[in-house]
VOGU-3710 file (C-alpha; in Angstrom, 3 decimals, decimal comma):
1> mkfrflptly> 0,370/-0,069/-0,146  1,404/3,460/-0,898  0,398/6,963/0,280  1,176/10,292/-1,343  2,062/12,874/1,435  2,648/16,772/1,086  1,111/19,220/3,816  -2,442/19,792/3,288  -1,701/23,403/4,034  0,062/23,710/0,717
11> ftfllgvaag> -2,822/22,480/-1,041  -5,449/24,082/1,088  -4,078/27,413/-0,393  -3,898/26,226/-4,037  -7,545/24,841/-3,717  -8,398/28,451/-1,908  -7,195/30,501/-4,267  -8,255/28,815/-7,393  -11,673/28,386/-6,059  -13,182/31,733/-7,788
21> vaqnptqqlt> -12,020/35,257/-8,801  -13,938/38,362/-7,071  -16,268/40,923/-9,031  -14,781/43,667/-7,553  -11,262/45,496/-6,052  -12,959/44,625/-2,531  -13,656/41,226/-2,940  -10,673/40,174/-4,307  -8,693/41,932/-1,533  -10,673/40,085/0,831
31> nyrqqvpqek> -10,411/36,682/-0,676  -6,577/37,174/-1,290  -5,971/37,814/2,390  -7,958/35,146/3,743  -6,065/32,240/1,479  -2,503/33,434/1,344  -1,584/34,903/4,305  1,551/36,900/4,981  4,148/36,805/7,123  6,669/39,344/8,889
41> lffhldrply> 9,643/38,907/10,933  11,436/41,372/13,584  14,978/40,322/14,965  16,027/42,482/18,127  20,118/42,038/17,267  21,705/42,423/20,330  23,946/45,548/19,031  24,581/47,357/15,424  28,435/46,938/15,583  30,735/43,780/16,286
51> lvgemiwfka> 34,369/42,346/15,985  35,138/39,201/14,061  35,376/36,531/17,346  32,321/38,025/18,469  28,822/36,404/18,859  26,099/38,219/17,164  22,809/37,367/19,853  18,915/37,702/18,435  15,361/37,576/19,367  12,828/36,752/16,366
61> hcvdaalhtp> 9,437/37,534/16,250  7,324/36,319/13,542  3,614/38,175/13,448  0,717/38,514/10,921  1,798/41,004/8,232  -1,282/43,399/8,851  -2,221/42,633/12,444  0,898/42,486/14,099  -0,063/39,628/16,045  2,298/36,934/16,936
71> ldmskvayle> 2,012/34,155/14,078  2,424/30,580/14,667  2,556/29,140/11,083  5,955/28,782/10,236  8,263/27,090/12,756  11,679/27,876/11,675  13,157/31,332/10,802  16,206/31,882/8,712  18,721/34,303/9,263  22,130/35,417/7,108
81> vldkdqnpvl> 24,816/37,829/7,243  25,396/38,923/3,116  28,505/40,937/2,205  28,325/43,980/0,370  27,664/41,716/-2,966  24,469/39,985/-1,212  26,683/36,859/-0,647  25,831/35,120/2,751  28,931/34,761/4,773  27,058/33,460/7,684
91> qtkitldggk> 23,563/31,194/7,577  21,661/29,965/10,404  18,031/28,132/11,434  16,105/29,084/14,297  12,941/27,002/15,792  10,315/29,585/15,932  7,663/28,779/18,864  4,340/30,708/19,228  5,967/32,987/16,236  9,116/33,906/18,241
101> gsgsvfippf> 12,413/32,310/18,497  16,188/33,177/19,648  19,787/32,154/18,753  22,966/33,421/18,254  25,918/32,774/15,600  29,821/33,169/15,694  31,572/35,967/13,761  34,879/33,988/12,239  38,034/35,708/12,014  38,402/35,432/7,977
111> lasgnylvrg> 35,722/37,837/7,350  37,146/40,860/6,638  36,004/44,779/7,971  32,755/46,170/6,429  29,279/46,557/6,078  26,975/43,950/6,434  23,326/43,249/5,645  21,365/40,969/7,915  18,292/39,485/6,903  15,893/36,874/8,003
121> ytqwmrnfss> 12,790/34,770/6,528  10,475/32,273/6,789  10,395/29,011/3,549  6,649/30,292/3,425  8,351/34,395/3,064  10,261/33,181/-0,060  7,220/32,650/-2,271  7,151/36,407/-2,191  9,424/39,214/-2,908  12,741/39,442/-0,889
131> efyfqspiti> 12,164/43,226/-0,033  9,636/41,596/1,972  12,286/40,142/4,356  14,019/41,412/7,080  16,761/43,324/6,601  19,045/45,254/9,227  22,718/46,598/8,225  25,573/45,912/10,666  29,128/46,300/11,064  32,063/43,784/11,493
141> anpfskpaaa> 35,244/44,975/12,041  38,133/42,528/11,628  41,315/43,938/13,537  43,588/41,530/12,490  43,877/42,046/8,387  45,231/45,351/7,358  42,590/47,681/5,827  42,100/47,841/1,964  43,012/50,636/0,436  39,539/52,667/-0,895
151> pttakattpy> 39,738/51,834/-4,917  40,191/54,790/-6,630  37,334/55,415/-9,129  36,658/57,892/-11,771  34,577/60,566/-9,994  30,851/60,044/-11,368  28,495/62,668/-13,472  26,060/62,167/-11,297  26,918/61,395/-7,676  23,434/61,432/-6,557
161> dlqlfpeggq> 20,823/59,516/-7,032  17,788/61,773/-7,612  14,037/60,104/-7,613  10,834/61,853/-8,652  7,573/60,458/-8,116  4,156/62,078/-9,025  1,087/61,660/-6,658  -0,936/59,058/-8,100  2,253/58,014/-10,195  1,664/59,741/-13,553
171> lvqgleskva> 2,379/62,816/-14,634  -0,132/64,395/-17,581  -0,413/66,963/-19,812  -2,667/69,876/-18,320  -3,059/68,436/-15,135  -1,692/69,871/-11,773  0,186/67,625/-9,600  2,232/67,449/-6,403  5,765/65,935/-7,206  7,596/64,221/-4,638
181> fravgedgkg> 11,392/63,489/-4,602  13,936/62,144/-2,814  18,085/62,541/-3,245  20,450/60,480/-1,580  24,462/60,161/-1,883  26,757/57,174/-2,178  25,967/56,964/1,237  22,630/56,132/0,778  21,472/59,074/3,132  19,535/62,151/2,071
191> iafrgrvvnq> 21,612/65,422/1,052  20,840/68,911/1,373  20,600/70,259/-2,218  18,798/72,947/-4,278  16,536/72,032/-7,224  14,736/73,740/-10,548  12,653/72,345/-13,325  13,291/73,750/-16,303  11,473/74,024/-19,728  13,065/73,428/-23,203
201> qndtiarfep> 13,364/77,004/-23,135  15,167/77,111/-19,708  12,662/78,761/-17,906  12,403/78,025/-14,391  9,012/76,057/-14,013  9,614/75,160/-10,030  11,963/75,372/-7,413  12,226/72,934/-4,447  14,495/72,312/-1,214  14,114/68,938/0,972
211> hkfgigtfgf> 12,531/69,331/4,189  14,112/66,113/5,478  16,670/62,815/4,746  16,653/64,816/1,222  12,891/64,401/0,673  10,398/66,644/-0,055  7,849/67,726/-2,416  6,550/70,668/-5,503  3,692/71,277/-7,395  4,240/71,049/-11,158
221> tpetgqsyrv> 1,640/71,414/-14,229  3,422/70,043/-17,120  2,216/71,780/-20,477  1,486/70,308/-24,151  4,329/70,073/-26,029  7,036/71,080/-23,890  9,925/68,666/-22,320  11,494/69,398/-18,921  14,665/68,630/-17,188  15,438/69,051/-13,649
231> llqdaqkqwf> 18,595/70,933/-12,046  20,129/69,962/-8,914  22,672/72,102/-7,237  24,491/70,484/-4,544  26,124/71,948/-0,991  29,219/72,419/-3,128  27,289/74,521/-5,592  27,919/71,913/-8,711  25,092/71,209/-10,753  23,724/67,755/-11,984
241> vyklpdvlaq> 21,256/67,414/-14,632  18,152/64,852/-14,395  15,221/63,541/-16,377  11,712/64,123/-15,461  9,321/60,988/-15,485  7,134/60,683/-19,218  4,492/63,270/-19,157  1,251/61,418/-21,023  -1,040/62,880/-23,148  -4,238/61,315/-21,265
251> gyamqvsest> -4,104/59,622/-17,742  -4,860/60,682/-14,152  -3,956/62,923/-11,419  -4,735/62,098/-7,711  -4,203/64,363/-4,882  -5,139/64,007/-1,326  -5,429/66,430/1,223  -6,756/66,866/4,770  -10,190/69,011/4,541  -10,782/68,548/8,594
261> antldvivra> -8,886/66,764/11,235  -10,870/63,842/10,587  -11,144/63,818/6,720  -9,142/63,164/3,736  -10,342/64,876/0,390  -9,056/62,997/-2,533  -9,193/64,750/-5,819  -9,182/63,084/-9,159  -8,314/64,824/-12,426  -8,544/62,910/-15,695
271> qgkegavsll> -7,289/64,159/-19,529  -8,706/62,470/-22,126  -10,735/59,604/-19,998  -14,579/59,498/-18,879  -17,312/57,830/-16,952  -16,824/56,851/-12,964  -13,877/55,810/-11,045  -13,985/53,928/-7,767  -11,549/54,220/-4,635  -10,363/51,767/-2,434
281> ahtkgiakha> -8,634/52,078/0,546  -7,111/49,295/2,361  -4,913/48,888/5,624  -2,232/46,347/5,118  -4,296/44,642/2,781  -7,426/44,562/5,021  -10,386/46,582/2,937  -11,247/49,431/4,795  -13,624/51,848/2,421  -14,627/51,182/-1,348
291> aqatfqngqa> -16,913/53,988/-3,155  -17,754/55,714/-6,795  -17,898/58,894/-8,076  -18,128/60,614/-11,495  -16,792/63,310/-12,723  -17,763/66,824/-12,731  -16,183/69,574/-14,458  -13,338/67,403/-15,038  -12,579/66,392/-11,621  -14,037/63,594/-9,366
301> rfslnknvlg> -14,070/63,869/-5,560  -13,935/61,002/-2,463  -14,498/62,296/1,255  -12,901/59,506/3,486  -13,145/59,662/7,084  -9,670/58,926/8,786  -11,365/57,074/11,485  -12,080/54,032/9,143  -8,778/53,701/8,283  -6,435/51,048/10,593
311> dgtstltifd> -2,671/52,160/12,325  0,162/52,238/10,269  -0,053/52,548/6,281  -2,995/52,780/4,285  -2,955/52,598/0,618  -5,431/54,608/-1,389  -6,366/53,371/-5,018  -8,038/54,450/-7,944  -9,668/52,035/-10,543  -11,415/53,136/-13,683
321> nnqtpvaerl> -14,438/51,588/-15,046  -13,069/48,433/-15,697  -11,726/48,191/-12,494  -8,263/48,170/-13,753  -5,784/50,780/-10,794  -5,133/53,818/-12,461  -3,427/55,813/-9,621  -2,380/55,327/-6,344  -0,511/56,859/-3,099  0,154/55,780/0,511
331> yfkrpkeslt> -1,634/57,478/3,792  -0,150/56,997/7,045  -1,777/57,491/10,165  -0,225/57,600/13,569  -1,254/54,483/16,013  -3,997/54,918/18,406  -1,918/53,153/21,091  1,687/52,094/21,612  3,567/49,823/23,863  5,451/52,326/26,487
341> vsvqagksqy> 8,612/50,379/27,997  9,976/51,610/31,151  13,334/51,036/32,591  14,707/52,405/35,771  18,241/51,268/37,109  18,904/51,955/40,570  21,709/54,175/39,692  23,250/56,150/37,031  27,300/55,406/37,324  28,007/52,124/38,722
351> nvrekveldl> 31,495/50,596/39,782  33,378/47,572/37,992  31,911/43,875/39,032  29,548/45,912/40,822  25,515/44,635/40,461  22,977/46,600/38,641  19,782/46,256/38,755  16,812/47,015/36,153  13,033/47,414/36,677  11,120/47,004/33,320
361> gtqigaaata> 7,299/47,788/32,994  5,292/47,998/30,055  1,703/49,456/29,859  -0,623/50,905/27,043  -1,676/54,711/28,198  -2,179/54,401/31,955  -2,942/50,375/31,970  -0,127/47,941/32,875  0,400/45,487/30,348  2,043/41,511/29,673
371> adlsvsvflv> 4,488/41,909/27,263  7,602/39,482/25,377  10,803/41,719/25,722  14,095/41,036/24,848  16,699/42,953/26,735  20,601/44,121/25,547  23,395/45,890/27,514  26,740/46,455/25,591  29,090/49,186/25,576  28,570/52,509/23,534
381> dslpapspvf> 32,318/53,128/21,964  33,616/55,500/19,391  33,811/53,261/16,388  31,079/54,139/13,904  27,934/52,305/13,907  24,522/51,784/11,591  21,495/52,722/13,642  19,665/49,788/15,308  16,415/48,671/13,996  13,132/49,370/16,543
391> idsylglssd> 10,618/46,981/16,290  7,988/49,548/16,524  9,210/51,725/13,641  9,844/48,282/11,637  6,821/46,588/12,005  4,532/49,799/12,122  6,160/51,800/8,770  9,338/50,387/7,066  8,066/46,810/6,468  5,579/47,667/4,548
401> lkgnvesphy> 7,593/50,411/2,454  9,551/49,872/-0,534  13,290/50,940/-0,319  15,646/51,994/2,305  14,148/54,185/4,596  16,672/56,689/6,635  16,146/57,099/10,321  12,491/54,829/10,319  12,534/56,056/14,078  13,023/59,227/13,359
411> yyqnddeval> 8,919/59,272/12,026  7,750/57,873/15,032  9,912/60,132/17,512  8,913/62,802/15,808  5,349/64,673/15,150  6,553/66,023/11,463  3,341/65,420/9,827  5,099/66,713/6,425  8,233/64,448/6,893  6,165/61,736/7,316
421> dnlmlthgwr> 3,647/62,315/4,073  6,709/62,673/2,111  7,640/59,351/3,288  4,664/58,250/1,963  4,885/59,628/-1,558  8,678/58,600/-2,127  8,436/54,767/-0,671  5,602/52,545/-2,239  3,606/49,582/-0,713  5,603/46,241/-1,249
431> rftwddvrht> 3,237/43,657/0,311  1,854/43,039/-2,983  0,748/43,817/-6,327  -2,935/44,006/-7,373  -1,538/41,312/-10,373  -0,983/39,260/-7,349  -4,747/39,599/-5,720  -5,904/39,010/-9,253  -4,210/35,909/-9,784  -6,739/33,026/-10,537
441> kpkfafppem> -4,123/30,516/-9,659  -0,973/31,311/-7,821  0,999/28,559/-6,941  3,492/28,590/-4,031  7,008/26,989/-4,576  7,766/26,984/-0,834  4,820/25,566/1,772  4,946/26,963/5,295  7,101/24,717/7,842  4,369/24,119/10,182
451> tghfitgkvv> 5,583/21,437/11,788  9,222/21,347/11,608  11,870/22,186/9,039  12,001/20,596/5,032  14,567/19,320/3,705  13,703/19,300/-0,334  15,548/17,593/-2,940  14,996/15,640/-6,428  15,225/12,483/-7,909  16,920/12,285/-10,885
461> daktgtavpd> 18,168/9,609/-13,539  21,984/9,042/-12,789  22,380/8,619/-16,912  19,689/11,498/-18,537  19,650/13,570/-15,422  15,827/13,708/-16,065  13,317/13,651/-12,985  11,967/10,886/-11,973  8,565/10,597/-10,347  7,345/7,903/-7,679
471> idtylaapsk> 10,500/7,074/-6,650  10,588/6,019/-2,655  13,319/7,815/-0,937  15,035/7,735/2,395  17,110/10,599/4,910  18,901/9,530/8,178  21,397/10,593/10,380  23,366/8,083/11,985  22,219/8,543/16,063  22,172/6,641/19,293
481> rpqlfvstsd> 17,984/7,480/18,291  16,729/6,272/15,239  15,330/8,978/13,264  14,038/8,597/9,769  12,292/10,581/7,545  10,887/9,417/3,855  9,091/10,552/0,878  8,366/9,720/-2,693  9,031/11,779/-5,749  6,009/13,654/-7,033
491> slgrilfelk> 5,660/13,838/-10,714  8,423/16,132/-11,517  10,491/14,294/-9,231  10,277/16,510/-6,121  10,996/14,949/-2,680  10,163/17,015/1,017  11,304/15,432/4,077  9,666/16,982/7,243  11,912/17,064/10,105  10,875/17,387/13,575
501> hflgakeviv> 13,410/17,844/16,627  16,514/18,033/13,937  19,145/20,151/16,018  22,732/21,168/15,437  25,120/20,007/12,907  24,609/15,988/11,291  25,590/13,689/8,690  22,701/12,961/6,749  22,462/10,015/4,459  19,520/10,244/1,732
511> qtntrkdsty> 19,193/7,108/-0,766  17,072/5,165/-2,286  15,966/1,237/-1,850  18,906/0,021/-3,852  17,601/-3,430/-4,428  15,173/-2,324/-6,893  16,158/1,738/-7,390  19,734/1,450/-8,129  19,832/4,193/-11,412  19,199/7,190/-9,728
521> rieinspysd> 20,632/10,175/-7,878  19,543/12,566/-5,382  19,775/16,025/-5,400  19,390/18,001/-2,216  18,110/21,997/-2,335  19,674/24,727/0,050  17,175/25,818/2,121  18,156/29,577/1,994  17,022/31,905/-0,491  18,863/32,902/-3,411
531> ktssyvlpkf> 16,853/36,393/-4,119  18,894/39,406/-3,903  16,970/42,796/-3,155  17,209/46,172/-3,559  18,761/47,288/-0,172  22,125/49,391/-0,761  24,558/49,055/1,881  26,804/52,386/2,696  30,596/52,377/1,593  32,617/51,341/4,345
541> hfdaswkndl> 35,730/53,649/5,420  38,598/52,278/7,758  39,026/55,409/9,797  42,925/55,199/11,376  41,365/57,071/14,368  39,628/53,669/15,039  43,396/51,928/15,858  43,309/52,344/19,641  39,595/51,550/20,001  39,785/48,394/17,790
551> ltrsinmqtr> 43,430/47,351/19,811  41,353/47,599/23,113  38,010/45,999/22,317  40,359/43,276/20,252  41,898/42,580/23,631  38,767/42,485/25,370  37,431/39,776/23,283  39,989/37,890/23,204  40,547/37,683/26,836  36,707/36,851/27,162
561> nsflpksaqq> 36,919/33,788/24,630  40,334/32,765/26,504  38,190/32,397/30,278  34,839/31,678/28,376  33,433/28,543/30,221  33,222/25,115/28,145  29,406/25,353/28,431  28,735/28,547/27,131  30,683/27,566/24,034  28,324/24,643/22,808
571> mmtteadtla> 25,418/24,652/21,486  23,009/22,128/23,499  21,591/19,788/20,955  20,790/16,747/23,217  17,022/15,523/22,974  15,059/14,797/25,987  13,319/11,916/24,182  15,267/8,998/23,496  12,788/6,887/22,091  13,118/5,663/18,006
581> ffgkpdekyq> 10,966/7,029/15,806  8,604/4,070/15,774  8,094/3,951/19,487  8,169/1,510/21,728  9,414/-1,927/20,146  7,737/-5,161/20,315  11,030/-6,862/21,176  14,265/-5,345/22,251  17,177/-7,095/23,392  20,326/-5,630/25,135
591> ldaytrfptl> 23,320/-7,543/23,594  25,222/-7,542/26,737  22,685/-9,036/28,581  23,367/-12,924/25,942  26,149/-14,791/25,367  27,513/-13,024/22,601  28,272/-15,324/19,116  30,853/-14,226/16,596  28,499/-13,602/14,110  24,902/-11,570/13,265
601> eevmreyvpg> 23,736/-14,802/12,001  23,696/-17,076/14,958  22,591/-13,586/17,186  19,184/-13,336/15,020  18,690/-17,163/14,601  19,493/-17,801/18,419  17,603/-14,419/20,300  14,946/-12,917/18,027  12,284/-15,224/17,633  10,274/-12,357/15,655
611> vavrrrqgkf> 12,725/-12,346/12,695  13,014/-15,107/10,328  16,757/-15,315/8,683  16,528/-17,046/5,262  18,433/-17,717/1,993  17,511/-17,629/-1,449  18,975/-17,282/-4,765  22,299/-17,014/-2,468  21,092/-13,958/-0,613  20,580/-13,574/2,984
621> iyrvydklqs> 16,897/-12,316/3,655  15,051/-11,485/6,486  11,445/-11,921/7,183  9,271/-10,705/10,172  6,572/-12,105/11,568  3,125/-10,736/12,010  2,288/-10,397/15,449  -1,441/-10,357/13,919  -1,299/-13,959/12,801  0,799/-15,938/14,556
631> nvpfeeeplv> 4,101/-17,819/13,066  3,126/-15,927/9,442  5,462/-13,725/7,889  5,530/-10,786/6,162  5,968/-12,020/2,352  8,438/-8,774/1,880  11,657/-7,852/3,246  11,439/-5,157/6,574  12,752/-2,197/7,083  16,413/-3,110/8,196
641> mvdgvpmfdt> 18,276/-0,029/9,651  22,055/0,517/11,741  21,430/3,789/14,026  18,565/4,774/11,985  20,199/3,927/8,322  18,672/2,210/6,283  20,378/-0,599/4,762  19,135/-2,973/1,778  21,987/-5,357/1,460  21,216/-8,134/4,103
651> dkvltfdplk> 24,098/-9,780/3,103  26,296/-6,832/4,145  24,227/-6,676/7,589  24,762/-10,087/8,423  28,690/-9,617/7,355  28,730/-7,131/10,520  30,756/-7,327/13,662  28,108/-7,978/16,219  30,167/-6,813/19,467  29,454/-3,559/17,715
661> iktlqvidgl> 26,028/-3,584/18,397  24,891/-2,450/21,386  21,370/-2,741/21,393  18,712/-4,874/18,238  14,891/-3,642/18,210  12,187/-5,713/16,575  8,613/-4,276/15,237  6,682/-7,466/14,716  3,654/-5,779/12,137  3,269/-3,595/9,443
671> yylgplsfpg> 4,241/-0,151/10,093  3,237/2,943/8,576  5,366/6,006/8,217  4,290/8,994/5,973  3,796/7,645/1,995  5,562/4,252/3,059  4,788/1,181/4,656  7,334/-1,632/6,286  6,372/-5,426/7,011  8,312/-4,980/10,403
681> ivsystykgd> 11,099/-3,176/10,822  14,956/-4,235/12,819  16,759/-2,024/14,191  20,346/-2,260/15,170  22,244/0,484/17,144  25,841/0,648/17,771  27,475/2,108/20,775  28,168/5,747/19,770  25,355/6,099/16,986  27,864/6,457/14,305
691> lagfpidpra> 27,821/3,571/12,490  31,198/2,148/13,640  32,593/1,934/10,198  29,568/-0,129/8,788  29,868/0,972/4,898  27,266/2,855/2,873  26,416/2,152/0,353  28,719/4,449/-2,532  25,132/5,194/-4,424  23,904/7,157/-1,254
701> lvlsyegvqg> 24,028/10,977/-1,136  26,212/11,805/2,346  26,296/15,223/2,998  27,181/17,473/5,816  23,604/19,390/7,129  22,668/21,608/9,503  19,634/21,569/11,145  18,051/24,036/13,225  20,216/25,384/16,084  20,240/24,237/19,250
711> krefyapryd> 20,189/26,642/22,681  23,568/28,378/24,046  24,385/29,909/27,273  24,817/33,549/27,420  27,772/34,367/29,883  27,594/36,704/32,304  29,544/35,901/35,787  28,225/37,315/38,957  30,105/38,725/41,675  27,931/38,007/44,978
721> aaeqlksrvp> 30,548/36,857/47,165  34,040/38,243/48,050  35,924/35,883/46,265  34,350/36,156/43,167  34,977/39,982/43,700  38,319/39,396/44,384  39,035/37,586/41,737  41,994/37,832/39,487  40,863/36,513/36,655  40,360/39,017/34,020
731> dfrnhlywnp> 36,679/40,496/32,989  36,631/42,726/29,867  33,317/41,879/28,380  31,503/44,783/26,426  28,403/42,790/26,429  27,232/42,647/30,112  23,526/41,112/29,048  21,581/39,418/26,842  18,214/38,270/27,668  15,686/36,966/24,727
741> qvmttsnkqt> 13,061/35,933/27,100  11,481/38,632/29,710  7,912/38,493/30,303  6,340/41,486/32,386  2,880/41,279/33,661  0,996/44,113/35,396  4,373/44,062/38,049  7,147/45,208/36,855  10,050/42,867/36,630  13,391/43,093/37,685
751> lnfytsdqig> 16,462/41,908/36,108  20,125/41,896/37,851  23,512/41,539/36,309  27,281/42,527/36,973  29,180/45,132/35,518  32,806/43,907/34,161  36,521/45,640/34,455  35,838/47,485/31,312  34,519/51,359/32,041  32,421/53,684/29,945
761> tyrvvvqglt> 28,986/54,251/28,582  26,851/51,093/28,710  23,035/51,283/26,565  20,346/49,614/27,108  18,056/48,540/24,822  14,823/46,542/25,789  12,430/46,192/22,836  9,368/43,818/22,368  5,605/42,908/21,843  2,180/42,133/23,335
771> dkgvsgsktf> 0,016/39,671/22,302  -2,379/41,673/20,460  0,346/43,281/18,400  0,806/46,664/20,301  5,265/47,103/20,170  7,281/49,708/22,066  11,126/50,056/22,500  12,920/51,762/24,958  16,956/52,878/25,471  18,839/54,553/28,018
781> tfevkkssl> 22,687/54,989/29,435  24,598/54,426/32,285  28,041/55,176/33,307  30,889/52,252/34,751  33,877/53,664/36,502  36,594/52,588/38,872  36,041/53,053/42,180  38,099/55,738/43,939  38,839/54,372/46,995
//
């Protein structure tokens, strides 16, 4: 009997989306959201700057993309560190439980100094644009390598990137438009400049300057028969020339303004267009308002109550008579609720090796509320570092916008509504496109990992390289606790193994049943994304003035690593469950309790009544007696394993040294595993669970594979006793505290840790989220100095 298996949810999504296409954009959007859930990932990184030899610690929150409530769908998150060319230099996987998880990754000494990009995603997120991935810049310094000389390049004719965005998306002849602009330098940050729009007679039509971060707006009405250029004068009085977006003879112009404190006026003007237009407003994919209007005197007007919009970024889309989107812009509504995180220290200055106590509280408005927080305390030195990413401004703002958002937290900390609206005009909505929504049969290559990690691959013909369907495959990692995973290739030769509790680095063996499928080859896919994004890292320049700070921090890092306890250097990957995948066996033999025979054939014949050893056509075979039918053996061979690895050559098994086998377990019945069934199981376990030299079939694929990481302890010594305080063991930690799991309640939570021998200013960063999706963050500093006594 054979069963086909793929995750049920995978087909549920496909069938649900293909069930029918809605008749209008509101229904289409509602169906899309219901049938295609969207995730957001946020990672709290312990600090923005690292040295090689240090550890990156992180906390992950996986939330519903619209509601920001914890989303317990994906069980694995992926984190990568990419270099300036977006090549991965570090990769790891962590377990998500209830939409949260934590982990760490060691920075090896061979990495070059530079700016790097940390990005995170789930397998389900791989079905969509890489722009949706979490992305945050960090700086890594390598004090052991000589700084590379800055490359000499010819001076660019336009060193600044100037982008122009007509409100609504189009410039149309004869229609007044607001044009937003954004000008950035090579470092990706906005510049100060003066700009002009000139026509073909070099007459100045409009002048403009940025309001904040190189972003601003100007009004402009393109005339028929004219062509335009944009001139930019930088702070050095140099002029640069840019093109204006194409001016259309026919089209739509959109204008959004606040008529009252609670009302938005949306005006649509058209050139060469007639009939009615409709407006759809949605907040993060949830439809909030729909209306229709006809053109009167060349314009259609909508009045939108802001109270119907959700918090955060909303999209206002205009559709023509054919329900085709023709104009669109974003609007931001400040959240009604925010999580206030309060952090209080006993004092503002501490001695070295002194106890620090922090009182943490979380509230929404005046009411205390429970929240899931992560806390980091690290030294602030003079080395330049990127601005950290904060959970509230990331989830509420930058995660929904296209392109790099400079200083997103500024918009949350300041009531600068002009800068905020300018940001909406220059960064488009990035969660989906209307083509996505209207696609009747979307295909998802990556099903969500709802129960554990997936290993995927393909079965191909070894000679022709073509995909082969309906081939049974087996994946195992030699272990004291036998764990076997199986999959049958689909019509395209694809295989998928669903791994639960697969921790740490293991040697993985993947094979077919070589008794009958010996001409096939198995290829395993990388679980990491190969997509790149538009994120541009700022250029890295090594400054000679960093020498002393780097030397100090390097000595501190090496000293810390030298005295780090072994327990803090290792990942804990031990499983509490010691049962094999088949559970409690029907027969179990500890061979040391019996007289040892020189051959395994004698062991099986003398001690194991549930398994018959027979010989056919010159080869040994096993037959397991069915416990449901006394003394009636199955007609086919059982699954035979050594340390969990299937062995399909019984002759080879019986030649193995029985003195290397510790335990023998037998299942006396039909056993079902995924799409396969086995007429009994015979499982041998060696003393170390490492195959003990048993030869692997040369046709099997053997590879080193990294499962989800285990737990690593963040080491922080304590100085409770006098002898510890007076210890001569140096303590040069610059990272004093990291705790990814701090749960507050209606009462304040108290944390404590000790300062090190390293004096200076230390920053405390606290970030977190409630179960209702309200996020918040807090930072403050304290000083550590040597006692004057």
